N, C-alpha and C positions, 0 to 999 in steps of 0.2 A: 319530294312528290311526289305522290304517284298519282297520275293521272285518269280519271273517271273512263268509265267506259258508259257509251250511251245505254238505253235498257232497252231491251228484246222485246217485241211482242211473237205474241206463237199466233200463226195465223194457221196450222194444221196441224193434227192428233191422230192420230192411231188407236180408238176405241177399246180394244183388246188386244192381250198378249200374241204375242207370235214366235211361236214355237217350228225352231231350224233342223226340222227333224231329218234331213240329210239332206239332196241339193236343190236346186234354186230353188227361191219361196220371192214371189210377188205383191205389192198390199198397191192400193190404191190409197193415196191424203187427198181427203176434197179442203181444198185451199179454198181459206176467208176471205182471198185481197186477190184485188185487181193482182193480172198477169205480172204492169208494169211493176209492181209494187218486186213483185218476185224476182224479177230480175233487175233489178238497179242499187246494187250497193251486198253487205254484207249479209249473207243467207248461212245459218245453219243446219243439219238436219241431225238432228239427235238422238240417241240409244243410249235405254236406258233403263233401270233395274233388270241386266242383266247377265242372268244366273244360271247355272247347270255343273255339270262337271263333268271326268272324262277329258284327253287334250282334244279341246275342240281347234279346225282348220281353221285360219283366215278366212272371214268376207270380204267377197270384190263388194261393192257399192253404185249398181247403173240408174242413172235415173231416163223415165222417160221410152224405154226398151218400144219401139213400137211389136205389135202384135207379130211374132212368127218370125220376128228379124232375131238374131243373135244378138248376143253381149262384145261390145267393142270397145276400143279403146274412145270413139268416140261419145259414149252413156257412160264411163265411167267415173267416178267421182273421189274413186279412196279406199282404202282394208279396213277390216274392222277384225279388229287384231283382239282377239279370245285369250291371253295374259292374264294367266290371275283369275282366272273363270273361278277356280273353285275356293278359293283362300275368299273370294265377296262372296260365294255362297255360303257360305259357314252364317246360321242364323247367328247374332247378337245385335248389339243399339248401335253400333258403329258402322255399320255395311247390309246394305239392301240390295250388291249386287254389286256390277262394272257401268258405269258411263264412259260413252264414247262421243263424240262429235266430230261433225267433217265439215268441212266452207265446203258449200257446194255452190256458193252465188256466180260464178263466173264460166259455172255451166250451163246452171238455167240460161243467163247474157246467150251464149252460145246455141244450146239448144233454140231458146226462142227467137233471133236473127237464121236460124236456119228453118224452122218452122215445123220442129217435132217439138210441138209443143200440146200442150191439150189442155185446152182449156177450163178453167180449174179444178185442176188433178195435177196431181204428183204419181207416177207409179217409178214404188222405192222395189226397186230390185237386187236379190240380195243370192251370192253365188258363191260355192264352198270354194276355195282354191285347191281341194283334196275331198276326196268321201273324209265322210262322219266316223271317225270307226268307234268297233260297237261296245257298246255300256258309253255311250257318251250322248253328251243331251247340253239345250243348248237354246231358253226361254228368254225373247227380247218382251220387260214390261210395257214399255210406252215407247214408239216412235213419233215426237215432232218435230216441224219443221221452223224458225224461227228468224226471222227477219229485225237487223237493228232500227227500233222502233222512229228514230229521225230518217228512216227510210219511207215510214208512211204514208200515205197520202192523204188526205183529212176531205 
C-alpha cells in the first residue's frame, strides 16, 4: 500500500518568467507565511516550465546571500540540471518544459538560526557552473516555494 504524502501549501511565487541570459541572477520571493513556518520542516523550492535550447550549464542555487557577499557553501542548496532541456522545450501536448525541485528546509533552518534571514522574503540566486554558450537560452516559467501543509500554523 502506498503511503500518502502530506499536501503542499504554496507560500511564495515569482510572478514572471526568469530569463537566464548569462551570469548570476537573483530574484526575491515574497513570503506569505511566518518565518517559523518556513523553517519548521519540509520546504521545497520548485523551478517549473524550464524551456530553452543549446547545452546549458548546471546552475548552482543559493539562498539569502547578503548583498556584496559572495556565493559560498553556507548559502548553497543544490544544483539545477538542465539535462533534457531541448527535448522538453519542443511544443507538444505532453511537455511544458523541465520541472526541478530542491528540498531547502534544512538550509532555511540553518540560515534562520545564524541570523542570515530576511523578514518576509527569500533571495534566490542562480549561478551557472560555466559560462552560458553562444546560441544557448534558458527561461524558467515559474519559481515557487512550498511547505508541507502539516507545518502550517493557523
